[in-house]
N, C-alpha and C positions, 0 to 999 in steps of 0.2 A: 586538942588533937583529933584527926580524924579518925572516928569509931572503923572497927570492925565493917557494920553494916554499912557505912558511909562509904567506905572505900568498894565494896561490893555492887552499891547503886550505881556510884563512879564509874565501875570497870565494865560495870551492864550498859551505861549509858554511851559511854565510848565506843562498847562493842556495836550498839544499835545505831550510834551515828555514823561508824563505817561501813556497816552493812549497807545504812542506807542511801551513804553517798557514793558506795560502789553502784547500787541501784540505780541514781541518779545517772552516773555516770554512764551508767548502761541505758537506759532512757536515751539521755542525751546524745551518747554514741549513734544509738538506734534513729534519733528522732533528724539530726545532722547528715545520717547517710540518704534517709528518705527526703531531705531536703536537696541532695546531691541529686539522689536519682529523680527526683519530680525535675532538676534543674537540665539535666541532661536529657529528658522525654519534650522537656519544653523547647530546650533548641533545635530538638531533634522535629520538632515538630513544627520551627519556623525556619529550616532549612528545607524542607519540604513546599510550603505554602510559597516559598521563593524562589522554587527550584525552575532553572530552564530547561524543559525536558527535551532537550536536544542532545543533552549531554549528560546521560545518563550516569556516566561513573565519576564523572566529576561531583556530581552531587552524593554517591557515597563515599568519595574520598573524605568530603567534608562531614561527611555524615560518622564517619568509626575515629576521624581525628575528634570528633566532640569528644566520644566516647574516652579516647586517650588519654583526652587532657583531665579527665575528671578522675579515670579510672587507675588504678595501680596494675598496668597491664605492660608485659612485653612488647605485644604485638596484635594486631587485628587484621584477619583477611577475613575478603566476604565473596564466595562461590556461589555461583548460581548456574541452574539447570538452563539448558538452553531453551528457549521455547517448542520448538518444530523439531526436535534432534536430543537423545539422547545422552548429548555430550553437556561436557562443565566447565564453566568460562570461569577465571578469574578477572572480577570487576573493579576490585577494591583491595588495596594491600598498605599498611601504616609504615610496613619498615622501606616504602619507597618514598621516594624524594617528595611522589606528586602525582595525580591521577594516574590509571593505567590507560595510556591515550591508544592501544593497537591492543588486538584480539589476544587474550592468552589462554588458550584451551589445554586441558587436563587431559592426559592418558583415558580414553575410554575403558582400558582394560585395569584398570587401579580399584580392585576390591576392596580396598581397606575407604576408598573413597564413597564407592558405592554405599557401600555399609554405613557407613557414617549418614549419607545426603536419606537417606532410605528411616533413619530413626524420626521418631513421634515424640523425642525429648532432649533435653540436654544429656550427653555424657562427657566424663572426664578421664582423660590418658594422664593417670603419674606418672612420673618418669618417662619421656617420649624417646630419651635415649635407646631403650628396647624398641621402640617403636617408632623409630625418624617418622614425621610428618613434610610431605611434598606440596606447597602451595601454588606450585606453578612457575613458581620464580626463584625463590630458595628453599631450601631445604632446613626444619626446625630440628633437631636434636636432643637439646634440654633443658630442660623445666617442665612444667605440667600444661594439657593443651585441655580446653572446652570446647565442644563443639554442639551449637545451638543451632536448631533446624528452623528454615523458614518455611513456614507452613502456609499454604492457601488451599481453601475447599478442602480439609483434609490431606493434601497434597505436599510432598517436600519439595519445594521450588530453591532450594540454594541452602546453603550453610554457613553461620557464622563462627569462626575461628579464632577462638580466645587465646594467648599464648601468655604465660607468665612463669618467670624463672623460679618462682616459690613451689616447691614440691609438696605443699599441703595442698594447693590445687583449689576449689572453687568451692564455697560452702553453697547449701542448698539455699540460703538468699539472695547470694550471685547469680545462680543457676537462674531463682526465678524473675530477677530483674534482667536479665538479658534476656531469657524469655519475652520480656515484654518490649523491649529493644530488638529483637527480631519480628515481632509483633507489627513493629514500626517499620522496618525494613523492608516487609512484606507488603503493608501498603505502597508503599514508592514502586517494589518492582511492579506492581499491578498495575500503577496509575500509569507508569513508563509503557509495559505492553501497551495496555487498551490505547494509550496517545498513538504508539506508534504503528500500533496497526490502524486506527482511525485515518493517519496520515497517510498508511499504504493502500488502504480501501480509496480515500482521496485522489492519491493518486491515480491509480488503477481508474477511478471514473473519470477522470479531466483525460486520462489517453483513449479509455474506449470513447468518450464523449465527442472527439475526433471524427470517428468514423463510423457511430451508430446512435439510431435513436438512443431516446429517454427509456422508452420501454425495453428494447434490446441492451442497453448498456444495464438496466437494472437485473433481466435476465440471467446476464452472464455474471454479476456481480452476485446474485441468490445462490448460482450455480456454484461459486466457489470454484471456478475455471481460472487458472494460473495464466498471464500475460507471460509468455514464454515463444523462443524461437521453434519451429518448426510448422508442419503442417499437415493437412489432410486432402482426401479427394471428397470433392462436393461435386454436385450439380446444382450450375446457380445461371441465374441469366444477366447478363452484365449489359452495362446500357452506356453509350457513349454521346454527349451530348455537348456540340461547340457552335460560337456565335458565327451565323454567316459573314462572309467579308468582313469580321470586323478586324484583322488585322490590316488590310489595305487601306481602310478606313482609319482607324487609329494613327496610321502613320502622318496623318494630315493634323491630330490633336497634338497639345501638352502631355506629357509623361503623367502629370498630377492629373489632369485631365480623364486620359487612360485609366490610370488605378479608381478614381473615383465612381466612373462608369461599371470598370467592374466589379468593385465591394459595394455597390448599390444589386447588380443582376445575382452577383452570390450570395446577398441577405437575404433572398425570396428564393431564390433557388435552393440551397442546401435544406432550409428548411422543408422543401417540398420533396426531397429525397428523405428526409427522417419519418417526413407524414403516412410513408408506406414503407414505414422499417426497412427500407434500402442503406445499404452499408458505401458509406462517400469512400472510395479508393483514394482519390487525388484529383487535383485542381491542375490545370492545364494551362496555363496561361489564361485564354478565354472560354476554354475546356473543362470537362470533368467527366471523371469515368467515376461513375456506381456500380454495384452489384444487388442482386437477391438470392435470396437463400443460405446466405452462410452469414454469422456465424451458427446463427439459428434459422430453420427453414421452414418455410408455409408452404402450405399445399397449392397456394395462389400466386407462389413467386413470377412468373410471367407475365399473368395479367397485374401485378402492383406495379412492374417494371412499367408496361404500357401505360396505365392512369396516370403514373408518375411524368410520363411524358407529356402526355394530353395535359397534364393540371402545367406542366414548364411553359408548353406555348399557349395555353391559354391564359396563362399569370403574363407573359410578356405580351399580348396582344392587348390587354387592360391597362399596362404599365405605363409611367411617364416617364419611363428611360428613353432619350433617343438620342443620338450621336449626333451631335453639331454639324449641318451642312456648311457649305461655302458661301459667302456674303450673296447674299439675292436667293439662295437655293434653300428647302426647305429641310429641319432634321427627317434624319432615317432611324425609322423603327428597328430595334434590337430584332430578329429572327435566331432561329437554332435549327441546325439540322441533327437526327437523331437515328444513331444504331442498336440494333437490339437483339444480341443472341443468347441462345438457352445450351447448353452443354456442362461438360465435367471438365471441372478445373483441380488445382491444388492451391486450397486457401489457407492462410498463415500467417503467422508474426512474420515480415522478414527486417533485416537490418541487423542493430546491436541489441543487448542487452539495456541499452543505454537511451535506444533509439529506436523503436518500434513502429512500423508498420502495418496494419492489417491489411493483404491484398491478395489475389486472385491470380494465378498465373497457368497458363494453358492456351493452346490453339484456339478455342474457344474466344478467349479475348481477342486474340488480333481479328477474328472474323467480325465481332461486333464493332471493332475500330473502325475496318474497311469500310463496311456496312456505312458509316457516319459518315464517310467521306463522299460515298455515290449518293448519299442523299439530298435533296434540293431545300430551300427555306422552306420552314419550319413543316418539314415533310419526317415522317417515321420508315423506318426499314426494318423489316424485321426478318429473322432467317427461318427455315421451314420448321426447324426444333421449337421456334417461339410460336411461330405459327400455330402448329399441331396443338400446343401447350393451349391456345387460347382461343381457337377457332367456333369454339360453342358457346363461350363465356359473354357474357350480357354486360359491356361496358361502355359505360356514358361516355359519349363523343365520338365512338367509332360508327361510320354507318357502314364498314367492309373490308373488305382485305382486295386488292389487286394484286394476282401473280404476275409477278415479271421473268421474263426467259434468264435462264441462271446468267448471273452475274461477275463478271471476272472482277477478280480482288488483286488487289497487289501482293505477290509474298506467295500465291496459289496456283497450281497446274490447274485444279477443278476450277469449277464455275461452283459460286455458291446461289442457292435455290433462294431465291428473294422474293417479299412481299410488302407492298407497300398498305399503310394503313390510308385509310381513305375517311378523313374527318368531318364531321357532322355539322361544323361549323369551319 
């Protein structure tokens, strides 16, 4: 028989074993939960490493589905603040059958959402039937919601909205874990924003480099000026340059040969424009239009325009680009005629949001073009306004200026006071 003492010992052992078992199961459960949480974080990290940064919403869709797969939740929504405004955008919703492919913006006047996003830590709303939540697509009005802020540099950039039908809500461990998940998402958000900002800057740099020198391009980018339609009044110096007689001579050549000659010519002519911080407006067959003084003005813009023209003529003289002649005849050198005028214009971006061209518009442009049509081979004609700006400047390659009587130009009733630049070579 078991004595009373032995029975007490046995009962004590059973009790201690049950306590130990309970503690063990608790530890095991916590351990399994930690393993599960680490597994979620690992999968989230892997989606980020393999992310296609062109598809932000697809990444976040995959991320919330990973959390849904492992956690007992009814749904998850991810709402982010718009980077350059006060708006909110739903970027992922587990209730959706797939990624949010079109922007879903939430009402700016939603005071509850504003208050939620401004929180610095998770908040729980039990029994949301008394305070329904609208995530931009659907209205949730039963169960418990937990809102976990997406924090970057101590500022909330969004909120992770967790929904469960369990009215008991979320314990502190769950809130702590979802805060870590929110940190992972914050990293992804910032990476996407940095990537998109980089793409936007590269696109702006590409667009600007079509018209401006590297120095001007970097100045515009550093000033943070936006590329948008519209213009402003500027005083600029406009230069037109055209290859003399090229059209008639090119009629005797194969089209491929004409294109090759023009490409070789513009390959050294355009860098000369940028060397003097000029703006390349457009190429017109064998001619080009440039201007100086917009978007970034210089006190010596008229002189820069003339220096550019002189350098162009000098470069053509020393180049080996020739127009093939007829059998038994020599090749023809390329020569250029130049017209320059200084005056007020409207300068700005013309076109559409998707295809911008930086240009200048005004009568001053027409005068420069008319002067170019009057100029002879390797001749530079300038208007009085340009002459007044440069007459006292010391410019290499200039012997002086010859005042021509008022020139009659097409499209104008009044004559244009004109000067020919006398070159020293």
